C-alpha positions as CSV (number, residue, x, y, z in Angstrom):
1,M,103.9,-82.3,-52.9
2,T,105.4,-79.4,-50.7
3,S,108.7,-81.1,-50.7
4,S,109.1,-81.3,-54.2
5,L,108.1,-77.5,-54.6
6,I,110.4,-76.9,-52.2
7,D,113.4,-79.0,-53.3
8,R,113.2,-79.0,-56.9
9,P,115.5,-76.9,-58.8
10,R,114.0,-73.9,-60.7
11,Q,113.1,-75.1,-64.2
12,T,111.1,-73.1,-66.7
13,A,111.1,-75.4,-70.1
14,E,108.5,-73.0,-71.6
15,L,111.0,-70.1,-71.8
16,P,113.9,-69.3,-74.0
17,G,117.2,-70.9,-73.1
18,N,115.7,-72.3,-70.1
19,Q,116.0,-68.8,-68.1
20,P,113.5,-68.0,-65.2
21,A,110.9,-65.8,-66.0
22,S,112.5,-62.9,-64.5
23,A,115.3,-63.1,-67.0
24,A,113.0,-63.8,-70.0
25,R,113.1,-61.3,-72.7
26,S,109.9,-59.7,-73.5
27,R,108.3,-60.5,-76.9
28,F,108.0,-56.6,-77.4
29,P,110.8,-54.6,-78.9
30,V,112.3,-52.4,-76.2
31,P,111.1,-49.2,-77.7
32,L,107.5,-50.4,-77.9
33,D,107.6,-51.8,-74.4
34,R,108.4,-48.6,-73.2
35,A,106.0,-46.8,-75.0
36,A,103.3,-48.9,-73.9
37,L,104.3,-48.7,-70.3
38,A,104.4,-44.7,-70.9
39,V,100.9,-44.6,-72.5
40,L,99.8,-46.9,-69.5
41,L,101.0,-44.5,-66.7
42,V,100.3,-41.2,-68.6
43,G,96.8,-42.5,-69.0
44,T,96.5,-43.6,-65.4
45,A,97.9,-40.2,-64.3
46,C,95.0,-38.3,-66.4
47,L,92.6,-40.7,-65.0
48,Y,93.3,-39.9,-61.4
49,L,94.1,-36.3,-61.8
50,W,91.3,-35.4,-64.1
51,G,88.9,-32.7,-62.5
52,L,90.3,-34.0,-59.0
53,G,89.6,-30.5,-57.5
54,G,86.0,-31.1,-57.8
55,S,85.7,-33.3,-54.9
56,G,86.8,-30.1,-52.5
57,W,88.1,-31.4,-49.4
58,A,86.8,-34.8,-50.2
59,N,87.0,-36.6,-46.5
60,S,87.3,-33.4,-44.4
61,F,88.2,-35.5,-41.4
62,Y,91.6,-36.5,-42.9
63,S,91.8,-32.9,-44.7
64,A,91.5,-31.3,-41.5
65,A,94.1,-33.2,-39.9
66,A,96.5,-32.7,-43.0
67,Q,95.9,-28.9,-42.5
68,A,96.7,-29.3,-39.0
69,G,99.8,-31.3,-39.5
70,S,101.1,-28.4,-42.2
71,E,100.9,-26.1,-39.1
72,S,102.6,-28.1,-36.5
73,W,105.3,-30.8,-36.5
74,K,103.7,-32.1,-33.2
75,A,100.4,-32.5,-34.9
76,L,101.9,-34.1,-37.8
77,F,103.8,-36.8,-36.0
78,F,100.6,-37.8,-33.9
79,G,98.1,-37.4,-36.6
80,A,96.0,-34.8,-34.7
81,S,92.8,-33.0,-36.0
82,D,93.9,-29.8,-35.2
83,A,97.3,-27.8,-34.8
84,A,96.7,-27.6,-31.0
85,G,96.7,-31.1,-30.7
86,S,93.2,-31.9,-28.8
87,I,92.6,-35.3,-30.4
88,T,94.2,-37.7,-33.1
89,V,92.3,-39.3,-36.2
90,D,91.5,-42.9,-35.5
91,K,94.3,-44.5,-37.6
92,T,97.8,-44.5,-37.5
93,P,99.1,-41.2,-39.1
94,L,101.4,-42.3,-42.0
95,A,99.1,-41.6,-44.8
96,L,98.7,-38.2,-43.6
97,W,102.1,-37.2,-43.7
98,P,102.4,-36.9,-47.6
99,M,99.3,-34.9,-47.7
100,A,100.5,-32.6,-44.7
101,L,103.9,-31.9,-46.5
102,S,102.0,-31.3,-49.8
103,V,99.8,-28.4,-47.6
104,K,103.0,-27.3,-46.2
105,V,104.8,-26.7,-49.4
106,F,102.1,-26.0,-51.8
107,G,99.3,-24.2,-49.5
108,L,96.0,-25.6,-48.5
109,S,93.9,-26.6,-51.3
110,S,91.9,-29.6,-52.7
111,W,94.7,-30.4,-55.2
112,S,97.5,-30.2,-52.4
113,I,95.6,-32.6,-50.3
114,L,94.3,-35.0,-53.2
115,V,97.5,-35.1,-55.5
116,P,99.6,-37.3,-53.4
117,Q,97.1,-40.0,-53.4
118,A,96.7,-40.0,-57.4
119,L,100.3,-40.1,-57.4
120,E,100.7,-43.1,-55.1
121,G,97.9,-44.7,-57.5
122,V,100.2,-44.1,-60.5
123,A,103.0,-45.6,-58.6
124,A,100.9,-48.7,-57.6
125,V,100.0,-49.3,-61.2
126,W,103.9,-48.9,-62.1
127,L,105.0,-51.3,-59.5
128,L,102.3,-54.0,-60.3
129,H,103.2,-53.9,-63.7
130,A,107.0,-54.5,-62.8
131,T,106.1,-57.3,-60.6
132,V,103.9,-59.3,-62.7
133,R,106.3,-58.6,-65.6
134,R,109.1,-60.0,-63.6
135,T,107.1,-62.9,-62.6
136,T,106.1,-63.9,-66.2
137,G,108.8,-62.4,-68.4
138,S,106.0,-60.7,-70.4
139,A,105.4,-57.1,-70.9
140,A,102.0,-57.8,-72.4
141,A,101.3,-59.4,-68.9
142,G,102.6,-56.6,-66.6
143,L,100.6,-54.0,-68.7
144,L,97.5,-56.2,-68.5
145,A,98.0,-56.2,-64.7
146,G,98.5,-52.6,-64.4
147,A,95.8,-51.5,-66.8
148,V,93.3,-53.9,-64.9
149,L,94.2,-52.3,-61.6
150,A,94.2,-48.8,-62.9
151,L,90.6,-49.6,-64.4
152,T,89.2,-51.1,-61.3
153,P,86.3,-48.6,-60.2
154,V,87.3,-48.8,-56.2
155,A,90.9,-48.3,-57.1
156,V,89.9,-44.9,-59.3
157,L,87.8,-44.0,-56.3
158,M,90.5,-44.2,-53.7
159,F,93.5,-42.9,-55.7
160,R,91.2,-39.8,-56.2
161,F,90.4,-39.6,-52.5
162,N,92.3,-38.9,-49.4
163,N,91.4,-41.8,-47.3
164,P,94.7,-44.1,-46.1
165,D,93.7,-46.8,-48.6
166,A,95.8,-45.4,-51.4
167,L,99.2,-45.6,-49.4
168,L,98.2,-49.0,-47.8
169,V,97.8,-50.5,-51.3
170,L,100.9,-49.2,-52.6
171,L,103.2,-50.6,-49.8
172,L,101.6,-53.8,-49.8
173,I,102.3,-54.1,-53.7
174,G,105.8,-53.3,-52.7
175,S,106.0,-56.0,-50.1
176,A,104.8,-58.5,-53.1
177,Y,107.6,-57.3,-55.1
178,A,109.9,-57.8,-52.4
179,T,108.8,-61.2,-51.6
180,L,108.9,-62.4,-55.0
181,R,112.5,-61.2,-55.4
182,A,113.5,-62.9,-52.6
183,T,112.2,-66.2,-54.0
184,E,114.9,-65.7,-56.7
185,G,117.5,-66.5,-54.2
186,K,120.0,-63.6,-54.7
187,H,120.1,-61.4,-51.7
188,A,116.9,-63.3,-50.4
189,V,117.4,-62.0,-46.8
190,R,117.4,-58.5,-47.8
191,W,114.5,-58.5,-49.9
192,I,112.3,-60.6,-47.5
193,A,113.5,-58.1,-44.6
194,L,112.2,-55.2,-47.1
195,G,109.0,-56.8,-47.7
196,G,108.5,-57.2,-44.1
197,A,109.2,-53.7,-43.4
198,L,106.8,-52.4,-46.2
199,V,104.1,-54.4,-44.5
200,G,105.2,-52.8,-41.1
201,L,104.8,-49.1,-43.0
202,A,101.5,-50.4,-44.2
203,F,100.5,-51.0,-40.7
204,L,101.3,-47.3,-39.8
205,A,98.8,-46.4,-42.9
206,K,95.7,-48.4,-41.9
207,M,96.6,-50.5,-39.0
208,L,95.9,-54.4,-38.8
209,Q,94.3,-54.5,-42.4
210,A,98.0,-54.6,-43.5
211,F,98.6,-58.1,-41.9
212,L,95.9,-59.6,-44.0
213,V,98.8,-60.2,-46.8
214,L,101.0,-61.8,-44.5
215,P,99.9,-65.7,-45.0
216,A,100.3,-65.4,-48.7
217,L,103.7,-63.6,-48.3
218,A,105.3,-66.1,-45.9
219,L,103.8,-69.1,-47.6
220,T,105.4,-68.0,-51.2
221,Y,108.5,-67.4,-49.5
222,L,108.6,-70.8,-47.7
223,L,107.3,-72.8,-50.7
224,F,109.6,-71.1,-53.6
225,A,112.8,-69.9,-52.2
226,A,114.3,-73.2,-53.7
227,S,117.9,-71.9,-53.7
228,V,117.7,-71.2,-49.9
229,P,117.8,-74.1,-47.4
230,L,114.8,-74.8,-45.5
231,A,116.0,-74.0,-42.2
232,K,117.3,-70.7,-43.4
233,R,113.9,-69.9,-44.9
234,I,112.3,-70.0,-41.9
235,L,115.3,-68.0,-40.3
236,H,114.6,-65.3,-43.1
237,L,110.9,-65.2,-42.2
238,L,111.7,-64.4,-38.5
239,V,114.0,-61.5,-39.8
240,A,111.2,-60.4,-42.0
241,F,109.1,-60.4,-38.9
242,G,111.5,-58.5,-36.9
243,A,111.6,-55.6,-39.7
244,M,107.8,-55.7,-39.9
245,V,107.8,-54.8,-36.1
246,L,110.4,-52.0,-36.2
247,A,109.1,-50.5,-39.3
248,G,105.6,-50.6,-37.8
249,G,106.3,-50.5,-33.9
250,W,108.5,-47.5,-33.4
251,W,105.8,-44.9,-33.9
252,V,103.5,-47.3,-31.6
253,A,106.3,-47.5,-29.0
254,I,107.0,-43.8,-29.0
255,V,103.0,-42.9,-28.4
256,S,103.0,-45.4,-26.0
257,L,105.6,-44.1,-23.8
258,W,105.0,-40.4,-24.5
259,P,103.4,-38.8,-21.5
260,A,99.4,-38.7,-22.1
261,S,99.3,-35.2,-20.4
262,D,101.6,-33.8,-23.2
263,R,100.3,-35.3,-26.4
264,P,96.8,-35.4,-28.2
265,Y,94.2,-37.9,-27.0
266,I,94.1,-41.1,-29.0
267,G,91.2,-40.7,-31.2
268,G,88.9,-44.0,-31.5
269,S,90.1,-45.3,-28.1
270,Q,88.0,-45.4,-24.9
271,D,91.0,-45.2,-22.4
272,N,93.6,-43.0,-24.5
273,S,95.6,-46.1,-25.7
274,I,97.1,-46.7,-29.0
275,L,97.3,-50.6,-28.2
276,E,93.4,-50.3,-27.4
277,L,92.8,-48.7,-30.7
278,T,95.0,-51.2,-32.6
279,L,93.6,-54.4,-31.1
280,G,90.1,-52.9,-30.4
281,Y,88.3,-50.4,-32.6
282,N,90.6,-51.0,-35.7
283,G,91.4,-54.4,-34.8
284,F,89.4,-57.6,-33.4
285,G,86.4,-55.4,-33.1
286,R,86.2,-55.1,-36.9
287,L,86.1,-59.0,-37.0
288,T,83.5,-59.6,-34.1
289,G,81.3,-56.3,-34.6
290,D,82.1,-55.5,-30.8
291,E,83.6,-51.9,-31.3
292,T,82.9,-49.7,-28.2
293,G,82.5,-46.3,-29.3
294,S,81.8,-46.8,-33.0
295,V,78.4,-46.2,-34.8
296,G,76.1,-49.0,-33.4
297,G,79.3,-50.5,-32.0
298,G,79.7,-52.4,-28.6
299,G,77.1,-54.9,-29.3
300,G,78.0,-57.1,-32.0
301,Q,77.1,-57.0,-35.5
302,S,75.3,-54.2,-37.0
303,P,73.0,-54.1,-40.0
304,T,74.3,-50.9,-40.7
305,W,77.5,-52.6,-42.3
306,G,75.4,-55.2,-44.6
307,T,74.9,-58.8,-44.4
308,T,78.0,-60.8,-43.9
309,G,78.6,-64.1,-45.9
310,L,80.6,-65.9,-48.8
311,L,78.9,-63.8,-51.5
312,R,79.3,-60.4,-49.9
313,M,81.8,-59.2,-52.3
314,F,79.4,-59.9,-55.2
315,N,76.3,-58.1,-53.6
316,S,74.4,-54.9,-54.9
317,E,76.6,-52.8,-52.7
318,I,80.0,-54.2,-53.3
319,G,79.9,-55.9,-56.5
320,S,80.5,-52.9,-58.9
321,Q,83.1,-51.7,-56.9
322,V,85.6,-54.4,-57.3
323,A,84.2,-57.9,-58.4
324,W,84.0,-57.1,-62.3
325,L,86.8,-59.6,-62.8
326,V,86.9,-61.8,-59.6
327,P,85.5,-64.8,-61.5
328,A,88.1,-64.3,-64.2
329,A,90.9,-64.1,-61.3
330,L,89.8,-67.3,-60.0
331,I,89.2,-69.5,-63.0
332,L,92.2,-67.7,-64.7
333,G,94.6,-67.7,-61.7
334,G,93.4,-71.1,-60.4
335,G,93.4,-72.8,-63.5
336,A,96.9,-71.7,-64.3
337,L,98.2,-72.9,-61.1
338,G,96.7,-76.3,-61.6
339,L,98.1,-76.5,-65.0
340,L,101.6,-75.7,-63.9
341,L,101.2,-78.2,-61.0
342,A,100.2,-80.8,-63.2
343,R,103.5,-80.5,-65.4
344,S,106.6,-82.2,-64.7
345,R,108.7,-79.1,-65.5
346,R,107.3,-76.0,-64.0
347,D,107.5,-72.3,-64.2
348,R,108.3,-71.7,-60.7
349,S,108.5,-67.9,-61.0
350,A,104.6,-68.2,-62.4
351,L,103.9,-70.7,-59.4
352,A,105.3,-68.3,-56.9
353,G,103.2,-65.4,-58.4
354,L,100.1,-67.0,-58.5
355,T,100.4,-68.7,-54.8
356,L,101.0,-65.0,-53.5
357,W,98.3,-63.3,-55.2
358,L,95.6,-66.1,-54.9
359,G,96.5,-66.2,-51.1
360,W,96.3,-62.4,-50.9
361,G,93.2,-62.4,-52.8
362,V,91.4,-65.4,-50.9
363,V,92.4,-64.3,-47.6
364,T,91.5,-60.5,-48.0
365,G,88.5,-61.5,-49.5
366,L,87.2,-64.2,-47.2
367,T,87.8,-61.6,-44.3
368,F,85.8,-58.8,-46.0
369,S,83.1,-61.2,-46.7
370,L,82.7,-62.3,-43.0
371,M,83.8,-59.6,-40.9
372,A,80.8,-58.4,-38.6
373,G,82.1,-54.9,-37.5
374,I,82.6,-51.6,-39.4
375,F,83.0,-52.5,-43.4
376,H,83.0,-50.0,-46.0
377,P,82.8,-50.9,-49.9
378,Y,86.0,-49.0,-50.4
379,Y,88.2,-51.2,-48.4
380,T,87.9,-53.6,-51.4
381,V,90.5,-51.6,-53.0
382,A,92.8,-53.9,-51.2
383,L,91.6,-56.8,-53.4
384,A,92.3,-55.0,-56.7
385,P,96.1,-55.8,-57.0
386,A,95.4,-59.6,-56.5
387,I,92.6,-59.5,-59.0
388,A,94.7,-57.6,-61.4
389,A,97.7,-60.1,-61.1
390,C,95.7,-63.1,-61.1
391,V,94.1,-62.3,-64.3
392,A,97.4,-61.2,-65.8
393,I,99.6,-64.1,-65.0
394,G,96.6,-66.5,-65.3
395,A,95.8,-65.4,-68.8
396,H,99.6,-65.2,-69.7
397,V,100.1,-69.0,-68.7
398,L,97.2,-70.3,-70.2
399,W,97.6,-68.4,-73.5
400,R,101.2,-70.0,-73.5
401,H,99.6,-73.5,-73.2
402,R,96.7,-72.8,-75.6
403,E,97.8,-76.1,-77.5
404,S,95.9,-77.6,-74.7
405,Y,92.2,-78.1,-74.5
406,V,92.2,-77.6,-70.7
407,A,93.7,-74.2,-71.1
408,T,91.4,-72.9,-74.1
409,G,88.5,-74.2,-72.1
410,L,89.3,-72.2,-69.0
411,M,90.1,-69.0,-71.1
412,A,86.7,-69.4,-72.6
413,A,85.0,-70.3,-69.6
414,A,86.8,-67.1,-67.9
415,T,85.4,-65.0,-71.0
416,A,82.1,-66.4,-70.7
417,F,81.6,-65.9,-67.2
418,T,83.1,-62.6,-67.2
419,A,80.4,-61.3,-69.9
420,T,77.5,-62.8,-68.3
421,W,78.7,-61.4,-64.9
422,T,79.4,-57.9,-66.1
423,F,75.9,-58.2,-68.2
424,S,74.5,-58.8,-64.4
425,L,76.1,-55.9,-62.9
426,L,75.4,-53.4,-65.5
427,G,71.7,-54.4,-65.2
428,R,71.4,-53.4,-61.5
429,T,71.2,-49.8,-62.7
430,D,69.8,-48.0,-65.7
431,W,72.8,-46.4,-66.7
432,Q,74.0,-46.9,-70.1
433,P,71.7,-49.9,-71.0
434,W,72.9,-50.4,-74.3
435,L,76.7,-51.3,-72.9
436,R,75.6,-54.5,-71.2
437,Y,74.3,-56.0,-74.5
438,V,77.4,-55.1,-76.4
439,V,79.6,-56.5,-73.7
440,L,77.7,-59.9,-73.4
441,V,77.5,-60.3,-77.3
442,V,81.4,-59.8,-78.0
443,G,82.3,-61.6,-74.8
444,L,80.0,-64.8,-75.8
445,A,81.7,-64.6,-79.2
446,A,85.1,-64.4,-78.0
447,A,84.5,-67.2,-75.9
448,V,83.1,-69.8,-78.7
449,A,86.2,-68.4,-80.6
450,M,88.4,-69.1,-77.6
451,F,88.2,-73.0,-78.1
452,G,89.8,-72.5,-81.7
453,V,92.7,-70.2,-81.3
454,R,95.0,-73.3,-81.2
455,H,94.0,-74.1,-85.1
456,V,94.1,-70.5,-86.3
457,P,97.3,-68.3,-87.3
458,R,98.5,-66.2,-84.6
459,K,97.2,-62.7,-85.7
460,L,93.9,-64.1,-85.8
461,G,94.0,-65.7,-82.2
462,L,95.3,-62.3,-81.0
463,A,92.1,-60.9,-82.4
464,V,90.1,-63.2,-80.3
465,A,92.2,-62.3,-77.2
466,V,91.9,-58.6,-77.7
467,A,88.0,-59.1,-78.0
468,A,88.0,-61.1,-74.8
469,L,90.0,-58.2,-73.2
470,I,87.7,-55.5,-74.5
471,A,84.3,-57.6,-73.2
472,G,86.2,-57.9,-69.7
473,L,87.5,-54.5,-69.4
474,A,84.5,-52.6,-70.7
475,G,82.3,-52.6,-67.9
476,P,84.9,-51.5,-65.2
477,T,86.4,-49.0,-67.5
478,A,82.6,-47.3,-67.9
479,Y,82.2,-47.4,-64.2
480,S,85.8,-45.9,-63.8
481,L,85.4,-43.1,-66.1
482,A,82.1,-42.3,-64.3
483,T,83.7,-42.5,-61.0
484,A,86.5,-39.9,-62.2
485,A,83.7,-37.6,-63.5
486,T,82.1,-37.6,-60.5
487,P,82.8,-35.2,-57.2
488,H,82.9,-37.3,-54.2
489,S,83.1,-36.1,-50.4
490,G,82.1,-37.4,-46.9
491,S,83.6,-40.7,-45.1
492,I,82.0,-43.2,-47.1
493,P,82.7,-42.7,-50.9
494,S,81.4,-45.2,-53.4
495,A,82.7,-45.5,-57.2
496,G,80.3,-45.8,-60.4
497,P,77.7,-43.8,-61.7
498,A,75.0,-42.0,-59.7
499,S,72.2,-44.5,-60.3
500,A,74.7,-47.2,-58.7
501,G,73.3,-46.2,-55.3
502,S,75.2,-46.0,-51.9
503,F,76.1,-48.3,-49.2
504,G,73.9,-48.9,-46.0
505,G,72.0,-45.6,-46.6
506,F,75.1,-43.7,-46.3
507,G,75.9,-42.1,-49.5
508,G,79.2,-41.0,-50.6
509,R,78.7,-39.7,-53.8
510,T,78.3,-36.0,-54.5
511,M,75.7,-35.5,-57.4
512,G,74.8,-32.1,-58.4
513,T,75.6,-30.4,-55.4
514,P,78.8,-28.3,-54.5
515,P,81.5,-30.5,-52.9
516,Q,81.8,-30.4,-49.1
517,G,84.3,-28.2,-47.8
518,A,85.7,-26.5,-50.9
519,P,87.2,-23.1,-50.3
520,T,84.4,-20.7,-50.3
521,N,83.3,-17.1,-49.6
522,R,79.8,-17.8,-49.1
523,T,77.4,-14.9,-47.9
524,G,74.6,-17.3,-47.5
525,G,73.9,-20.1,-44.8
526,A,76.3,-22.5,-43.5
527,T,76.1,-26.1,-42.6
528,P,76.9,-27.7,-39.4
529,G,77.9,-31.0,-40.8
530,G,77.4,-34.3,-39.0
531,L,78.8,-37.7,-38.6
532,L,79.6,-38.4,-42.2
533,D,80.0,-34.9,-44.0
534,G,82.0,-32.0,-43.1
535,S,80.5,-28.8,-42.1
536,T,80.6,-25.6,-44.5
537,S,81.4,-22.2,-43.2
538,S,80.2,-18.9,-44.6
539,A,82.4,-15.4,-44.9
540,T,80.5,-13.8,-41.8
541,L,81.2,-17.1,-39.9
542,N,84.6,-17.4,-40.9
543,A,85.0,-13.6,-39.8
544,L,83.6,-14.3,-36.3
545,L,85.8,-17.3,-35.8
546,T,89.0,-15.8,-36.8
547,E,88.5,-12.6,-34.8
548,D,91.2,-12.3,-32.3
549,A,92.2,-15.9,-33.1
550,S,95.7,-15.5,-31.9
551,S,94.3,-15.1,-28.1
552,Y,92.9,-18.3,-28.1
553,T,94.3,-22.1,-28.5
554,W,91.0,-23.1,-30.2
555,V,89.0,-20.4,-32.1
556,A,86.0,-22.9,-31.6
557,A,84.9,-26.2,-30.3
558,A,82.2,-28.6,-32.2
559,V,80.9,-32.1,-31.4
560,G,82.4,-34.6,-33.8
561,S,85.6,-34.4,-36.0
562,N,83.6,-33.8,-39.3
563,S,81.6,-31.1,-37.6
564,A,84.8,-29.5,-36.6
565,A,86.8,-30.0,-39.8
566,G,84.9,-27.8,-42.3
567,Y,85.2,-24.7,-39.9
568,Q,89.1,-25.5,-39.3
569,L,89.7,-26.0,-43.0
570,A,87.6,-22.6,-43.9
571,T,89.6,-20.5,-41.1
572,E,92.9,-22.5,-41.0
573,E,92.7,-22.0,-37.2
574,P,92.4,-25.0,-34.7
575,V,89.0,-26.2,-33.9
576,M,88.4,-28.7,-31.1
577,A,86.7,-31.9,-32.1
578,I,84.9,-32.9,-29.1
579,G,84.5,-36.8,-28.7
580,G,86.5,-37.3,-31.9
581,F,84.9,-38.8,-35.1
582,N,82.0,-40.3,-33.7
583,G,81.6,-37.7,-30.9
584,S,81.7,-40.7,-28.3
585,D,85.3,-40.6,-27.3
586,P,85.5,-39.3,-23.8
587,S,88.0,-36.3,-24.8
588,P,87.8,-34.0,-23.4
589,T,85.8,-34.6,-20.1
590,L,83.2,-32.2,-19.0
591,E,85.5,-31.1,-16.2
592,Q,88.5,-30.7,-18.6
593,F,86.3,-28.6,-21.1
594,Q,85.0,-26.3,-18.4
595,Q,88.9,-25.8,-17.4
596,Y,89.6,-25.0,-21.0
597,V,86.7,-22.3,-21.1
598,A,88.0,-20.7,-17.4
599,D,91.4,-20.6,-18.7
600,G,90.1,-18.5,-21.8
601,E,91.6,-21.2,-24.3
602,I,88.2,-21.7,-26.6
603,H,86.6,-18.9,-28.0
604,Y,83.3,-20.5,-29.5
605,F,81.2,-23.4,-29.1
606,I,79.2,-24.3,-32.5
607,A,76.2,-26.4,-31.7
608,S,74.3,-28.9,-34.0
609,G,75.5,-31.7,-35.9
610,G,78.5,-34.1,-34.6
611,G,78.4,-37.4,-33.3
612,F,76.3,-40.1,-34.9
613,G,74.6,-37.3,-37.1
614,G,72.5,-36.2,-34.3
615,G,72.3,-33.0,-32.6
616,P,74.6,-31.4,-30.0
617,G,76.4,-34.1,-28.2
618,A,74.3,-37.0,-29.7
619,G,77.7,-38.8,-30.1
620,G,78.3,-40.1,-26.3
621,T,78.1,-39.2,-22.6
622,G,80.7,-36.9,-22.4
623,S,79.9,-34.9,-25.5
624,S,76.4,-34.8,-24.3
625,E,77.1,-33.3,-20.9
626,I,79.3,-30.6,-22.5
627,A,76.8,-29.3,-25.1
628,T,74.3,-29.2,-22.4
629,W,76.4,-27.4,-20.0
630,V,77.1,-24.9,-22.7
631,E,73.5,-24.6,-23.7
632,Q,72.6,-23.9,-20.1
633,S,75.5,-21.5,-19.3
634,F,75.9,-19.6,-22.3
635,T,73.8,-17.5,-24.6
636,A,73.1,-18.6,-28.1
637,Q,73.4,-16.6,-31.3
638,S,72.6,-17.6,-34.8
639,V,75.4,-17.0,-37.7
640,D,74.0,-17.8,-41.0
641,G,72.1,-20.5,-39.7
642,V,74.4,-21.8,-37.5
643,T,74.1,-21.7,-33.7
644,V,77.3,-20.4,-32.0
645,Y,78.2,-19.7,-28.0
646,D,80.5,-17.1,-27.2
647,L,82.4,-18.8,-24.2
648,S,84.5,-15.8,-23.8
649,E,81.8,-14.2,-22.0
650,G,81.8,-16.3,-19.2
651,A,79.3,-18.6,-17.6
652,S,76.0,-17.2,-16.6
């Protein structure tokens, strides 16, 4: 079968004039087509930008790094947590660069930090629409794919947040578009090289997670670039691999060769190595659970990250984030693939698209389901484009073959299964209980009617399709609106209404409380922050920290990046994050910290909070030693409820 897929000339009997899908004209008149796309993109922009400032600094860990990058080009390049460059974030820094440049141009604010991700989300919806439309030749299919992505709750969450996932998703969709363009034959090597380069850039956004799409991209090009000889296809894939290595490896090479004494410590690593961070903490350790320096890491799977297994994507913590249309994607996408393969004359564009997106979804979904290391529900935003594309392409193919009982049966099954699954998901909370019954009734009625669409007039058939679409999108749309209406902060945000709960005991929603890290002139108490939430400062504490700030490299030091981040964002002055994100990185050592103090480079030490959400120095041996030394050697003072040590007084 592989040989026939490779060698058979591209034929698409179903399309007008026997054209490939990418050349087929949409059924929509051009003005209506463009107007519909404009509505989709404007609506997406409104959803992603609406009330965006309510989340304050969102993830203050990355917000502080963006602020640092806006002050120092060196901090920007390395992704340092502070402008003085004590330690980096625990990721490659590409996703930080748009935020930092936005802050540099527009000043430090919640909007300047979060708007880049919202715009990346709008771009992702547009690009997925363009990819599916080119694959199917149908404007309606492209619009459906874009709408499904835009209305996936976890996508709404991540495109309104400042984690690296927004840029990761955009770049990976770009790699899929380039790969499918390469299968068309014209300028194939240029397109496949571009696809590889975009995966390399995605690596610079979120490291090895970017590589989960590689099997699907490579298989699609190998099978469906029919006009390119097989030997050249293999050579082209090697070119794409080289482009990926160059696009993602140049930064790694520079950091590896840069003298360690002249750059920030590589956060998340235990030996100041970007390669160790890539392959260990952010690499294979995520699969095995052996992540030295992580929360509960170093000893295999931790129950903190939930139970692994094939049904993980459907459980109570993750199902409502992304899984609403997973059954529909598998039934429609898989059914359409089988239907096309069974026909003697095949729509090769649709086959290529289905192979790519199903491969993307299956590999990524299985990896997330079985990985034993650190896993958060918001990672599943990487599944959203594949789900959206499979639903849209599958529905398009099956609808065009609705004269077949197999096609109508698959569409009916997808509609009924989706309605039932949505009923179950909505029943997991007491939020808007009426909605689940409406979805179930409309969905089951549409499923029954779907069997007869081949016998009814086209307009009546379209009404059935619209009813099925409404039933399928009602649940995720409601959860997406609830997500957009809710401020989110901390390191583990979660989509949906408040009653949907949180992951692993680490809530990421901000419900009924001021967003963490928002600019403030508070005169009341401050909070030291912890492992997952940034600290908050006060006017009195800000005044203390900024007094004579120009005389010090760091106005303060605190254990853990989140504890340091809030004070840095409040003062816009460098605050050293001892031990990095978890407080467990060996940076700085006690001896190094003592030397900084002796040289007069650090003004204050802020106690409490920090690593693993515990007290001073709870994150690791090094930070514990530093905290203990400070407590024993300097005099404590309380400022608005926060314990502060003035290190400029000298050790007692």
